[in-house]
C-alpha positions, 0 to 999 in steps of 0.5 A: 340031383336029389337022392331019390325019386320022391324028393325033388328040388325045383329052383325058380329064378325070375325077372332077370331083365337082361338087356335093360342097360346093355351098354353099361361098362364093364357089365350091366347090373342085371347081368351081374346079379344074374351071374351071382344068382347062378353062382349061388345056386350051383355052389350051394349044397342044394343042387336042384333037379330042375330050374324054372325060368319064370319069365322076363328073362330079357327086358326087350325080348330081343334075340341078342339078350336071349342069347346072353341069357342062355350063354350063362345057363349053358353048362348047368347040370340040370334041365331048364324050363323056360317061360315067357313074361311080358318083357319077353318074346316067344320068338326070342325064347325059342331062338335061345332055347329051341327045345322048349315045348311050344304050340305053333307060332305065327309070323307075329309070334302068336301061339303060346309056350306052355307045357308039362314035364314029369318030375319023378314018380308023382309030381308034374310041373306045368309051365304056363304062358301069360304073355300078350304082346304089348300088354304089361299085365297078364293074359290067359285066353280060352285056348290056353285055358282049354289046354290047361283043363285038358292037362289037369284032367290027364294027370289026376294021378299026380301032384301038379305044381304050376308056374306062371309069370303073372300072379292072378292076385292083387298084391297092393302094389298098385302100379304092378297089380292087375285089376281084380277079377280081370277076365284072364284071371277068371279063365285061369280060376275056372281051369283049375277048379275042382283039381285038388291035386294042385300043390302050388302056384308060383309066379314072378312079375312083381319083383317081391316075395309074396305068399298067399292063396288063390282059390284055395291053392297055396300061391307064392311069388318069387322075388326078382333077380333084377332090382326089386320093386319097393314095398309101398302099399299106399294107393298110387295116382298117375296125377301125383308124382309123390316121390315114393321109392319104386325100385331098389337094389335089394339083393337078388332072390331065388326060390327053391321048391322042395317036394317030398312026395306029399308036401311042397315047401318053398325056401327063398334065398337072397344072393348082399343092403340096397340103394334106391334106384328109382323114385316116383318123380315126374320123369317116371310119371308117364310110365305109371300113367300108362300102366294104370290106364291099361288097368282102368281099361281092362 
């Protein structure tokens, strides 16, 4: 743990995607990268006070993959704050991490998993749910927005650090981005408006490290544990499979957010050169088409 109640270290790992290749021998690549990341965090000199798991912990949301994920985290000496991403399921997460605060789910898994926790005397961590089952992009309904407004109004005396899976910004990586000003983004913006005690918003989903601002608040995206998305900011079309790189074996990355009682600072650490695992060739054209078509439809 950190040495006092002011300095807090919050580790963030995201986009692990356990179960992408479950039959790989001797072990799937994502699980190897996950284990390496956990080993680095637990053997590094900077032991965190909390670890946020900011979504896409699994690739298909199945209980078996969630169980495998939880097993590698079972003996960690600090609290875990799990969240859902678009590849996850709420039922699967609660099966593996049953103590996670949540709002009631119905038989189809609707409801949401978002909550706040105290992180010392003057910091509150808020974890949001941006999952809409069947949708690649983010979602943030009126119910979740109302909860966030209430949460922020009740904790004006503390700094607030927000985590969400989907970044509410356009990065330039067209096949991964939302359309500008999607309704869920507007709802989120409205929910945080006027709260100058928000010290940061940190996300996952894009599989790349990014720093920007959102409505005047510092915002970061932590790169993935699973293989990274190639950084290609050229426009992309689902009519032309142009052979561009899509996924690479750049090293797994995690974030360490350091709160000193006044300021939040984020470190990113990689856990090794890389090979290209996927290019935008014809076999992947249907995937690109589906993702861009979803964005066009809003």
